[in-house]
C-alpha positions as CSV (number, residue, x, y, z in Angstrom):
1,M,-5.0,-29.5,-8.6
2,A,-2.4,-30.5,-6.0
3,E,0.4,-29.8,-8.5
4,S,-1.1,-26.3,-9.2
5,R,-1.2,-25.5,-5.4
6,L,2.4,-26.7,-5.0
7,R,3.5,-24.5,-7.9
8,N,1.7,-21.5,-6.5
9,T,3.2,-22.1,-3.1
10,G,6.7,-22.2,-4.7
11,A,6.1,-19.0,-6.6
12,N,5.0,-17.3,-3.3
13,L,8.1,-18.4,-1.5
14,V,10.3,-17.1,-4.3
15,Y,8.4,-13.9,-4.5
16,T,8.8,-13.4,-0.7
17,E,12.6,-14.0,-0.9
18,V,13.3,-11.8,-3.9
19,K,11.1,-9.0,-2.4
20,R,13.1,-9.3,0.8
21,Q,16.4,-9.0,-1.1
22,I,15.1,-5.9,-2.9
23,L,13.8,-4.2,0.3
24,D,17.0,-5.1,2.3
25,L,19.1,-3.7,-0.6
26,E,20.8,-7.1,-1.1
27,L,19.7,-6.5,-4.7
28,K,21.0,-2.9,-5.2
29,P,19.1,-0.3,-7.3
30,G,20.0,-0.8,-11.0
31,T,20.9,-4.5,-10.5
32,R,19.9,-6.6,-13.6
33,I,18.0,-9.9,-12.8
34,F,19.6,-12.9,-14.6
35,E,17.0,-15.7,-14.3
36,P,19.4,-18.7,-14.6
37,A,21.8,-17.4,-11.9
38,M,19.0,-16.3,-9.6
39,A,17.1,-19.7,-10.0
40,A,20.3,-21.5,-9.2
41,A,21.0,-19.3,-6.2
42,L,17.5,-19.8,-4.9
43,Q,17.6,-23.5,-5.8
44,V,14.3,-23.3,-7.7
45,S,13.2,-23.8,-11.3
46,R,12.7,-20.9,-13.5
47,T,8.9,-21.3,-13.7
48,P,8.1,-20.1,-10.1
49,L,10.9,-17.5,-10.4
50,R,9.2,-16.0,-13.5
51,E,5.9,-15.9,-11.8
52,A,7.5,-14.1,-8.8
53,I,9.2,-11.6,-11.2
54,R,5.9,-10.8,-13.0
55,R,4.3,-10.1,-9.6
56,L,7.2,-7.9,-8.5
57,I,7.0,-6.0,-11.8
58,S,3.3,-5.4,-11.3
59,E,4.2,-3.9,-7.9
60,S,6.9,-1.7,-9.4
61,L,9.6,-3.4,-7.3
62,L,11.1,-4.7,-10.5
63,E,11.2,-2.9,-13.8
64,Q,10.8,-4.5,-17.3
65,Q,13.1,-2.9,-19.8
66,P,12.1,-2.3,-23.5
67,T,14.9,-4.8,-24.4
68,G,13.2,-7.5,-22.3
69,G,15.6,-7.3,-19.4
70,V,14.5,-6.9,-15.8
71,L,16.1,-4.4,-13.3
72,V,15.7,-3.4,-9.7
73,P,14.5,0.2,-10.2
74,L,16.8,3.0,-9.6
75,L,16.0,5.3,-6.7
76,D,14.3,8.4,-8.2
77,E,14.3,11.4,-5.9
78,K,11.2,12.9,-7.5
79,A,9.3,9.6,-7.2
80,V,10.3,9.2,-3.6
81,S,9.1,12.7,-2.8
82,E,5.8,12.3,-4.6
83,L,5.2,8.9,-2.9
84,Y,5.7,10.3,0.6
85,D,3.7,13.4,-0.2
86,V,0.7,11.2,-1.1
87,R,1.2,9.0,1.9
88,A,1.4,12.1,4.2
89,A,-1.9,13.4,2.8
90,L,-3.5,10.0,3.4
91,E,-2.1,9.6,6.9
92,S,-3.2,13.1,7.8
93,L,-6.8,12.5,6.5
94,M,-7.1,9.2,8.4
95,A,-5.7,10.7,11.6
96,R,-8.3,13.5,11.4
97,E,-11.2,11.1,10.8
98,A,-10.0,8.7,13.5
99,C,-10.4,11.5,16.0
100,A,-14.2,11.4,15.6
101,K,-14.4,7.7,15.9
102,A,-11.8,6.6,18.5
103,T,-13.3,5.1,21.6
104,T,-11.6,4.6,25.0
105,E,-11.0,1.0,23.9
106,H,-9.3,2.2,20.7
107,I,-7.0,4.5,22.6
108,E,-6.1,1.8,25.1
109,K,-5.2,-0.5,22.1
110,L,-3.1,2.2,20.6
111,R,-1.3,2.8,23.9
112,G,-0.6,-0.9,24.1
113,I,1.1,-0.8,20.7
114,L,3.1,2.2,21.8
115,D,4.3,0.3,24.9
116,R,5.5,-2.6,22.7
117,N,7.1,-0.1,20.3
118,A,8.9,1.6,23.1
119,A,10.1,-1.8,24.5
120,M,11.5,-2.7,21.1
121,V,12.8,0.7,19.9
122,G,16.4,-0.6,20.0
123,F,15.6,-3.2,17.4
124,A,15.0,-1.9,13.9
125,D,12.8,-4.7,12.5
126,E,10.6,-4.9,15.6
127,A,10.3,-1.1,16.0
128,M,9.2,-0.9,12.4
129,R,6.6,-3.7,12.8
130,H,5.0,-2.0,15.7
131,G,5.0,1.4,14.0
132,V,3.3,-0.2,10.9
133,T,0.7,-1.8,13.3
134,L,0.0,1.6,14.9
135,H,-0.6,3.3,11.5
136,A,-2.8,0.4,10.3
137,T,-4.8,0.5,13.5
138,I,-5.5,4.2,13.1
139,A,-6.5,3.6,9.5
140,D,-9.0,0.9,10.7
141,I,-10.4,3.3,13.3
142,A,-10.9,6.0,10.6
143,G,-12.7,3.5,8.4
144,N,-12.4,5.5,5.2
145,S,-12.6,2.8,2.6
146,W,-11.1,4.9,-0.2
147,A,-8.2,6.1,1.9
148,L,-7.5,2.5,3.0
149,R,-7.6,1.3,-0.6
150,F,-5.1,4.0,-1.8
151,H,-2.9,3.4,1.3
152,E,-2.7,-0.3,0.5
153,Q,-1.7,0.5,-3.1
154,I,1.3,2.5,-2.1
155,A,2.3,0.2,0.9
156,S,4.8,-1.9,-1.1
157,H,6.5,1.1,-2.5
158,V,6.8,2.8,0.9
159,E,8.1,-0.5,2.3
160,R,11.1,-0.3,0.0
161,Y,12.2,2.9,1.7
162,R,11.6,1.9,5.4
163,Y,15.1,0.5,5.5
164,F,16.4,4.1,5.2
165,T,14.1,5.6,7.8
166,N,14.3,3.0,10.4
167,N,18.0,2.1,10.6
168,S,19.1,5.0,12.9
169,P,18.4,4.7,16.6
170,E,17.8,8.5,16.7
171,R,15.2,8.3,14.0
172,R,13.4,5.4,15.7
173,E,13.2,7.4,18.9
174,E,11.9,10.4,17.0
175,A,9.3,8.2,15.3
176,L,8.2,6.8,18.6
177,A,7.8,10.4,20.0
178,D,5.7,11.3,17.0
179,H,3.6,8.2,17.5
180,R,3.1,9.1,21.2
181,A,2.0,12.7,20.3
182,L,-0.3,11.3,17.6
183,V,-2.1,8.9,20.0
184,E,-2.5,11.7,22.6
185,A,-4.0,14.0,20.0
186,L,-6.5,11.2,19.1
187,A,-7.3,10.8,22.8
188,A,-7.9,14.5,23.2
189,K,-10.2,14.5,20.1
190,D,-8.0,17.2,18.5
191,P,-8.3,16.5,14.7
192,E,-6.2,19.5,13.6
193,R,-3.3,18.5,15.8
194,A,-3.6,14.8,14.9
195,A,-3.7,15.6,11.2
196,K,-0.6,17.9,11.5
197,I,1.4,15.3,13.5
198,A,0.6,12.6,11.1
199,F,1.5,14.7,8.1
200,D,4.8,16.0,9.6
201,H,5.7,12.5,10.7
202,V,5.6,11.2,7.1
203,I,7.4,14.2,5.7
204,G,10.1,13.6,8.3
205,A,10.4,10.1,7.0
206,R,10.6,11.4,3.4
207,D,13.4,13.8,4.3
208,E,15.3,11.1,6.2
209,T,14.9,8.7,3.3
210,L,16.4,11.2,0.8
211,R,19.2,12.0,3.2
212,V,20.3,8.4,3.7
213,I,20.1,7.6,0.0
214,A,22.4,10.5,-0.7
215,D,24.8,9.6,2.1
216,K,25.1,6.0,0.9
217,G,25.9,7.2,-2.6
218,L,23.1,5.1,-4.1
219,D,22.0,5.9,-7.6
220,V,19.3,8.6,-7.6
221,E,18.0,9.6,-10.9
């Protein structure tokens, strides 16, 4: 039993590190995964690495080829657009529903997150973390179990593209302004405005993602 837990812990650590390398673009789109070289670089055996690779394939962060090879998926413009379109619809729905349920305490909590976001807007990782927390809190307030379930299913995929939408100081300031407007719409119990702000915010992230991918010359199918 102890050996099994140790093996699972090792696989989780490897999964976390390989996922980080994919999301941070240390492993570029189209990169082929060579197990012996990666196991040596990570200083692990191939067993936890294989378990981590299987998990990442199930999340579509790695791609199994018909020949048996494993690649970091290429950036597909159509797939990026479709993913963000679905996320925009979900965020819009949850913002609308949160309007009916948000209490004074909820609004105070959201404004506290905004204050921390503003304090850290100069730091990409921290700004992203607080932005994610804000969206998650609104989703919890909305309490739509199906929307939450679908939102969680696409979370890892969206995470792959946050690098592109959060690296620019101008974009982080713009996102913060969107978040402020969204919270004020929730406080005003204005579902139409909240839904539109949430939708437009995600579409803005989509457009920025596609622009940065193109500017960096990354492979887009």
